[in-house]
N, C-alpha and C positions, 0 to 999 in steps of 0.2 A: 086897737084891740089889745086887751091885756092877754097874758099867756093862758090864763084859765079859760077865758071866753073863747080863745082860739082853739084850745084843745077840745072843748065841748063841741064846737062847730065841726071840727075835723072828724071827730068820732061819730057825730050824727050823720054827716054825709057819707063817711066811710062805711057805716053799717048798711047803707042802702045800696052799695055796690059790693057787698060781702068782703069788705076790707076791715081788718081789726088792727089798730095801731098799738104799739107799746109806748111807754113813757119816753124812752130815748128817741124814738122816731118822731113823736109829737114835738119834742124840744128842738130837734133838728129842723123840722118843717117850719117851726116858728122863727128860728134864727135865719133860715133861708128866706122867708118872707120879708123879714126886716132888712136883710142885705139887699134884696131885690128893690125894695122901696127906697132905700138909701142911695143905691147906685143909680136908680132911675132918675134921680134929680140931676145927675151929672151926664149920663148918656141915655139915649132912648132905648129902653129894654122892653117896655110894655105900656100899653094904653090903659091897662087894668090896674088900678091903684087902690081900690077899696078892699080892705082885708077879706071881707066875706066873699068878694068876687074872685080875689086871688085864690082863695081856698077852693072854690067850686070850679072856676074856669081854667085854672092852671093846675093845681095839685090833684084834685079829684079827677078832672078830665084826663090828666096824664096817666093816672092809675087804672083807668078803665081798660087798658090793654094788658094789665098784669096777668089776667087769666089765660092769655094766649101764649105765655112765655114759660117754657119748661125750666126746671132748676139747673143751675150751674152752666148757663149758656152765655154766649157773647152777643151783644147787641150794639149796632151803630145807629146813632140818632143824628140824622143829617139836617142841616138848617136848623139846628137846635135853638138858636136865639138865646134866650135867658135860661136855657137848660131844660126845655120841655119837649118830650116827656122824660128824657134821660135821667135827670137828677132825682125827681120824685120816685122813679122806678128804683134807682140805686139806694135811696134812703130806705125804701120799704123792702127791697130785695137785696140784701147784702151778698147773696150768692152770685149775682150777675156781674159780668165783666162788661163795662159800659164805655163806649167811645163816643164823644160829643164832637160833632163837626160843624164848624161855622166859618163863613168867609170874612167876617169882620173881627179884626184883632181886639177892638175894645170889648166886644162881647166875650172873646176868649179870656181876656184879663179878668172879667167879672166871674166867669165860670171857674177859673183857677182859684180865685179868692174864696168862692163858695166851697170848693173841694178842700181847700186848706183849712178854712174856719170850721167846717163840719167834720174834719178829719176823716173824709171818705177815702177808701182805698180801692184799688182795682177799677179806677175810673180815669179816663184819659181825655185830653182835649187835642184837637187837630185844627190848626188854622189853614183852611183850604176851601177852594170852590169844590162843590160836590163832584163835578165832572172830573176834575184833576184827582180827587180822592179815589174815585172809581177806576181810574186808569193806573193808579199806583200799585205795583205788584205787592207791596207790603200789606195793602188792604183789600185788594180785589178778590172777591169770592172767599173772604176769610171770616165772615160773620154768620152766626146761626140765624140772627134776625137783623133786618134793616127796617128802620121806621122813620117816619117824619109826620109832623103835625102842621097842617095848614101851610104847606110849602109851595105846591103847584098842582095843576090839574093832573088827573090820574095818568094820562098818556106821558106827560113830561116826567112825573114822579116815578113812573116805572123805569124810565131810562136812568134816573138818578139811583134808584134803590136796587134794581135787579143785578147790576154788575158787582155789587159788594156783598150780596147774600151768597152763602155757600150753595152748591148743588144740594138739594133736599132741605135747604133752609127756607125761610119765609120772609116775605115783606109784609109789614103791618102798616097800612095806610090809614091815617086818622083824618077823617073828613067831616064836613058839616052835613047839611041836609041836601036833598035833591041830587043824588049821585047817579041817577039812572042814565042820563046822557053821557056822563063821564065814563061809566062802565061800558056803554055801547061803543063809544069812540076809541076806547083804549084796548079793546079786545085784540086787535091785530098786533099792536105794539107789544103787549104782554107776551103774545105768542112768539114774535120775532126775538124777544129778549130772553126766551127760554123758560117762560113761566106759564102757569095756568091759574085761573081764579078758583080759590077754594070756597070762600063764602063771604057774605056781606051781613054784618050784624047791625041792625038799626036800634037805637035806644034814645031815651031822653035823660039828660043829666038830672040828678036828684033835686026835688023841690023847685023845678023850673020848667020852662017850655022849650029848652034848648035841645034841638035835635042833633044827634051825632050818628055817624056811620063808621064802622071799622071794616075795612076791606082787607082780606087776607089773600095773598098771592103765594102759591107754591113755586119754588125755584126748581123746576123739573130737569132742566138741562143747562149746561154751561153757556154763559152769554158770549156771543161772538165778540172777538177782540176789538172790532171797530166801535163798539159801544162801551161807555157813553162817548158821544162825539165831543168835540172841543167845547170849552166853556162858552156858554151863551147860545150854542146851536140848538140843543134840545128844546129850549123855550121859544126860540124864533121859528124853528122848523120842526114841529112835533112829528113823530113817526106816524105814518098812516097805514 
């Protein structure tokens, strides 16, 4: 896809979620897409390789949480993979302080290359298992927002995200369709971890039949120091 065609498609999709891009942002997204596709030939970053699908399922999808994030805040994106949603948010929202967390060093190398090539500032990468990240005093309860996209079921995800969100901060959980059972099963875990469910927004990505749910959890109280448990335990033995 050439640069002009890319910009046209980004603007078309963006307008349908109330996002307006400037020229610099569009160029940065185009360069990001090309870096993603280039690196993806060497390391497995994404199964989505058609430019139009990258635009919709990675870039636009990532930006659907923009409206929940206040100005000049900090956000941790855990299990970020190829940088979603953290890098699209940073490109669009220069005011945000973004921390990208991933357990695979190859992906961290890619993210650092994107940050360098796009000249992004106030964005950081951390090579860590999310459980270790949440136990580290440097990061624990330090973020206004904690988010993740397609990382784990909501019970497990709550144990990943809640310990890193500040008290009175929020966790933004990006999920696909059919979240009713997850919501039901995670109620007690969210409560144990110091949170309460604020709302669930269901929508469909523009010009598609792809259902999405955004689950917002308030961090009402400090998370007990025993959480998150050691790496691997939350997924093997979810809180009940």
